[in-house]
C-alpha positions in Angstrom: 87.5 86.4 150.6 88.9 83.5 148.5 90.5 86.0 146.1 92.1 87.9 149.0 93.5 84.6 150.4 95.0 83.8 147.0 96.6 87.2 146.9 98.1 86.8 150.3 99.5 83.4 149.4 101.0 84.8 146.3 102.6 87.7 148.2 104.0 85.3 150.8 105.8 83.5 147.9 107.2 86.6 146.3 110.8 86.4 145.1 113.3 88.7 146.9 114.3 91.7 144.7 118.0 92.6 144.5 119.5 95.9 145.5 119.0 97.3 142.0 115.3 97.3 142.7 112.9 100.1 141.9 111.4 102.1 144.8 107.7 102.9 145.1 106.9 105.6 147.6 103.4 106.4 146.5 101.1 103.8 144.8 101.1 104.9 141.2 99.5 107.0 139.8 100.2 109.4 142.6 98.4 112.7 143.0 100.8 114.7 140.8 100.6 112.0 138.1 96.8 112.0 138.2 96.7 115.8 137.8 98.9 115.6 134.6 96.8 112.8 133.2 93.6 114.7 133.8 95.1 117.8 131.9 96.3 115.5 129.2 92.8 114.1 128.5 91.6 117.6 127.8 94.1 118.3 125.0 95.7 115.1 123.7 94.2 112.8 121.2 92.7 109.5 122.3 94.5 107.7 119.5 97.7 107.3 121.6 98.3 103.8 123.0 99.0 104.5 126.7 98.9 101.2 128.5 99.2 102.3 132.1 99.5 105.7 133.9 103.2 106.4 134.0 104.1 110.1 134.1 107.9 110.5 133.8 109.8 113.4 135.3 113.4 112.4 134.7 115.5 109.3 133.8 119.0 108.0 134.3 120.3 104.9 132.7 117.9 102.0 133.2 115.8 104.0 135.7 113.0 106.5 135.4 111.3 108.6 138.1 107.7 109.7 137.9 106.4 113.1 139.1 105.5 111.6 142.5 109.1 110.5 143.2 108.7 106.8 142.4 111.8 105.1 140.9 111.0 102.6 138.1 113.2 100.2 136.2 112.5 101.0 132.6 112.6 97.8 130.5 110.9 99.5 127.6 113.8 101.8 126.7 111.3 104.3 125.2 110.1 101.4 123.0 113.7 100.6 122.0 114.6 104.2 121.3 117.0 104.8 124.3 119.7 102.5 123.3 122.0 103.7 126.1 119.3 104.4 128.6 118.1 107.7 129.9 120.3 110.8 129.9 123.5 109.1 129.0 126.2 111.8 129.8 127.9 111.5 126.4 124.7 111.9 124.5 123.7 114.9 126.7 127.1 116.4 126.0 127.0 116.2 122.2 123.4 117.5 122.2 124.5 120.6 124.2 127.5 121.1 122.0 125.5 120.9 118.7 122.7 123.0 120.1 125.1 125.8 120.8 126.3 125.7 117.1 122.9 125.6 115.3 119.7 123.8 115.8 118.4 123.3 112.3 119.3 123.9 108.7 117.1 121.5 106.6 119.5 118.9 105.2 117.4 118.3 102.1 118.1 121.9 101.0 121.6 122.7 102.5 124.7 120.9 103.7 126.3 120.3 107.2 129.1 118.1 108.1 127.6 116.2 111.1 124.9 114.8 108.7 127.7 113.5 106.4 129.6 112.1 109.4 126.6 110.2 110.6 125.5 108.9 107.2 129.1 107.7 106.4 129.2 105.8 109.7 125.7 104.3 109.4 126.2 103.2 105.8 129.4 101.5 106.8 127.5 99.3 109.2 124.9 97.9 106.7 125.5 94.4 105.4 126.9 94.0 101.9 130.0 95.0 100.0 128.3 97.4 97.6 128.3 101.2 98.1 125.3 102.5 100.0 123.3 105.7 100.0 120.9 106.7 102.7 117.8 108.9 103.0 117.5 110.3 106.6 114.1 110.5 108.3 112.5 111.1 111.7 111.0 107.7 112.3 110.6 104.1 111.3 107.3 104.9 109.5 109.0 107.6 107.4 111.9 105.2 106.7 109.4 102.6 105.4 107.5 105.2 103.4 110.8 106.2 101.7 111.5 102.5 100.9 108.0 102.1 99.4 108.6 105.1 97.1 112.1 104.1 96.1 111.0 100.5 95.3 108.1 101.6 93.1 110.3 104.2 91.4 113.1 101.8 90.6 111.1 98.8 89.5 108.0 100.6 88.0 106.0 97.9 89.6 102.8 98.5 91.7 102.5 95.7 94.2 104.2 94.8 97.5 104.3 91.8 99.8 104.4 91.8 103.6 103.5 89.3 106.3 100.7 88.7 108.8 101.5 90.2 112.3 104.0 92.6 110.8 104.2 96.2 111.8 105.8 98.8 109.5 104.1 102.0 110.6 100.7 103.8 110.6 101.0 106.3 107.7 99.0 105.4 104.6 101.8 103.7 102.8 103.4 101.9 105.7 99.9 101.1 107.1 99.3 99.2 103.8 102.1 96.9 104.8 101.1 96.6 108.5 99.0 93.6 109.5 99.2 93.6 113.3 95.9 94.8 114.8 92.5 95.6 113.2 92.2 99.0 114.9 95.3 100.2 113.0 93.6 99.6 109.7 89.9 100.1 110.4 88.2 102.8 108.3 91.4 103.8 106.5 90.8 102.0 103.2 91.6 102.1 100.3 95.3 101.4 100.9 98.2 100.5 98.6 98.2 97.1 96.8 99.9 94.8 99.3 99.5 91.0 99.6 100.2 89.3 102.9 101.5 85.8 103.7 102.0 83.9 107.0 105.3 84.7 108.5 107.8 81.9 107.9 105.7 80.2 105.2 107.6 80.1 101.9 105.2 77.5 100.4 102.2 79.8 100.9 104.2 82.6 99.2 104.9 80.5 96.2 101.6 78.7 95.9 99.1 81.4 96.8 100.7 84.8 96.4 102.9 84.3 93.4 100.7 81.6 92.1 97.3 83.3 92.4 97.1 87.0 93.3 100.5 88.7 93.1 102.4 87.8 89.9 106.0 88.3 90.8 106.7 90.5 87.8 104.2 93.0 89.3 105.8 93.0 92.8 108.2 95.9 93.5 109.3 94.9 97.0 109.0 92.4 99.8 109.1 93.8 103.3 110.1 91.7 106.3 111.1 92.0 109.9 113.9 89.5 110.9 112.1 89.4 114.3 108.5 90.6 114.3 108.3 93.2 117.0 104.6 94.1 117.5 103.7 90.6 116.2 105.0 89.0 119.5 108.8 88.8 118.9 108.5 86.0 116.4 112.0 85.1 115.3 112.5 84.2 111.7 112.6 80.4 111.3 115.7 78.8 109.8 115.8 79.1 106.1 113.0 81.7 105.8 115.0 84.9 105.2 117.4 83.0 102.9 114.4 81.7 101.0 113.1 85.2 100.6 116.4 86.4 99.3 116.5 83.7 96.7 113.0 84.5 95.5 113.6 88.2 95.3 116.8 87.5 93.3 114.9 85.2 91.0 112.0 87.6 90.2 113.7 91.0 90.4 111.9 92.0 93.6 113.6 94.3 96.1 114.1 92.8 99.6 113.4 95.4 102.2 114.5 94.4 105.7 112.8 96.5 108.5 115.3 96.8 111.4 113.4 99.7 113.1 113.1 97.7 116.4 115.8 95.1 115.9 118.6 97.2 114.6 121.7 99.0 115.9 123.0 96.2 118.1 119.8 95.1 120.0 120.1 91.5 118.8 123.8 91.2 119.5 124.8 92.1 115.9 124.5 95.5 114.4 121.5 94.2 112.5 119.4 91.2 113.2 119.5 90.1 109.6 123.2 89.4 110.1 122.3 86.3 112.2 121.1 84.7 109.0 123.8 86.2 106.7 121.2 88.2 104.7 122.1 91.2 102.6 119.0 93.3 101.9 118.5 95.6 98.9 117.1 98.2 101.2 117.3 98.4 105.0 115.1 100.6 107.1 115.9 101.7 110.7 115.0 104.3 113.3 114.3 104.1 117.1 117.8 103.7 118.6 119.8 105.3 115.8 119.3 108.8 117.2 120.4 108.0 120.7 117.0 109.0 122.0 116.2 111.8 119.4 114.0 111.5 116.4 116.1 110.0 113.6 115.8 107.2 111.1 117.1 106.1 107.7 116.3 104.2 104.6 119.6 102.8 103.3 119.9 101.2 99.9 122.5 100.1 97.4 123.8 103.2 95.7 122.7 102.0 92.3 119.1 101.9 93.5 119.2 105.5 94.6 118.6 106.6 91.0 115.6 108.9 91.7 116.1 112.6 90.7 116.3 115.7 92.8 112.9 116.4 94.4 111.5 112.9 94.1 111.5 112.6 97.9 112.4 115.0 100.7 111.6 116.1 104.2 112.3 119.1 106.4 113.5 117.6 109.7 115.1 114.3 108.6 118.8 114.2 109.5 118.5 117.2 111.8 121.9 118.2 113.2 121.2 117.5 116.9 119.9 114.0 116.2 122.8 113.2 113.9 125.3 114.3 116.6 123.6 112.1 119.1 123.3 109.2 116.6 127.0 109.4 115.7 128.0 109.3 119.4 125.7 106.4 120.0 127.3 104.4 117.3 130.8 105.2 118.6 129.8 104.1 122.2 128.2 100.9 120.9 131.4 100.2 118.9 133.4 100.2 122.0 132.6 96.7 123.2 128.9 97.1 124.0 127.7 94.5 121.5 129.4 91.9 123.6 127.5 93.2 126.6 124.3 92.8 124.6 125.1 89.2 123.9 126.2 88.4 127.4 123.3 90.2 129.2 120.9 88.9 126.6 121.9 85.3 127.5 121.5 86.1 131.1 118.1 87.7 130.6 116.9 84.6 128.7 118.2 82.3 131.4 116.4 84.2 134.2 113.2 84.4 132.2 113.4 80.6 131.5 113.7 80.1 135.3 110.4 82.0 135.8 108.8 80.0 133.0 109.8 76.8 134.7 108.2 77.9 138.0 105.0 79.4 136.5 103.0 77.3 134.1 101.2 80.3 132.5 104.5 81.8 131.3 106.1 80.3 128.2 109.8 80.1 127.6 111.6 83.2 126.4 112.2 83.9 122.7 114.2 86.5 120.9 117.9 87.5 120.4 120.2 89.5 122.5 118.4 92.2 124.6 115.3 91.7 122.6 113.4 89.1 124.6 109.8 88.2 125.2 107.7 85.6 126.9 104.2 84.4 126.0 101.4 84.4 128.6 99.4 81.3 128.0 96.3 79.5 129.4 95.6 75.8 129.6 97.7 73.0 128.2 97.2 73.9 124.5 99.3 77.1 124.7 96.6 79.5 123.8 97.7 83.1 124.3 96.1 85.0 127.2 96.0 88.7 126.3 93.9 89.7 129.3 96.2 88.1 131.8 99.2 89.5 130.0 97.7 93.0 130.5 97.2 92.3 134.2 100.8 91.2 134.6 102.1 94.4 132.9 99.9 96.5 135.2 101.1 94.6 138.3 104.7 95.1 137.2 104.0 98.8 136.9 102.5 98.9 140.4 105.8 97.4 141.6 108.0 99.7 139.7 108.9 97.9 136.5 108.0 99.3 133.1 107.2 96.6 130.5 105.2 96.5 127.2 103.0 93.9 125.7 103.3 92.8 122.1 101.4 90.4 119.9 98.2 88.8 121.2 99.6 87.7 124.6 103.3 88.4 124.9 105.4 90.7 127.1 108.7 92.1 125.8 111.8 93.0 127.7 113.8 95.9 126.2 116.5 97.0 128.7 119.1 99.5 127.5 122.0 97.9 125.6 124.4 98.8 128.5 122.2 97.1 131.1 123.9 95.5 134.1 123.3 92.1 135.5 121.9 93.5 138.7 119.3 95.5 136.8 118.2 92.4 134.9 118.0 90.3 138.1 115.9 93.0 139.7 113.6 93.3 136.8 113.0 89.6 136.5 112.3 89.3 140.2 109.7 92.0 140.0 108.2 90.4 136.9 108.1 87.0 138.7 106.2 88.6 141.6 103.8 90.5 139.3 103.0 87.3 137.4 102.2 85.5 140.6 99.8 88.2 141.7 97.9 88.5 138.3 
């Protein structure tokens, strides 16, 4: 009875949701969604990380509809993949046009112009004046695997360095770097020789890694995210990335900046590392670069790409349809959308700060551009509350807002880069109400 009274009190205080609101017709998951989920359980691996039972039928812009006709605001953007939202008409158009020409012709064995067009444009965006070469992939994991192999080939060194709470992928090489959750590493040893340090702690790097277990002359590469994505959207503290660049230069270590989640405009610059003026030796990217299709890249200074024919290759990386979509995505983003990211990012941060001021369990927002998160905390000591975070994400889903957790108790907000003010206002209002109820 007391719990129900608290729920009624919370509902009575709910924030009005603007006209851009989602529309729930059937409490999710509805009957059609439940049937799909039951069939899925019989044939799909349990390793997938489905947080709540959303079964998509179609999408348009910042909205997605489930199979029961419910309209959701999608503030996951396909985990940062759908840079321009769902089914952007220009992306759909180029996919159709390229599909009518040819679907596949393994770019590691043959040539096609759309692959060159995309690679030229992508390389031109990467920081640094030196000439760049790229290796095209299908995912962020593959991009980081390629970076591992290139770094070890070029330097002839065995070791690498990464940071606690980082995420660089789940394949055996990239998993060796990842230090986010124990279930990602459990029972998969032995892994590659990687030493980890606390994110942002240059003194630990110098004293304990270089000083005790990872002699710098043995280190091939240092991998770092400018903003730790799965780690809770931790933004690099001032001086940290600059300090890493200095140490890598001093010891002949290659600096690899992982921009898989932060890149292609999401922070308000093309690459998040530009906020600190950092030029990486190698940059890895994926997620949004294919405009919603599987595409990634490992981009390095041309002088580093010294490995011979056959040293690394893949079948589907740089596939023509994804390259066409990726090139059009870059063109659209170049037409003033980065300013929208900065403006709407500031607006999203302001609105989340207002919620934080009203609800003591919600910490202030942190992030850059349209890459924002809030921490869900308990008590006055700021301890992260993962269980309540999960309840809030579920309550938002029930109300028609798709969100994702990150870190131990954070919620991330990843609207499309062309998001409108009304969509942000509606999403924050739904989140406000969900947090009150959880």
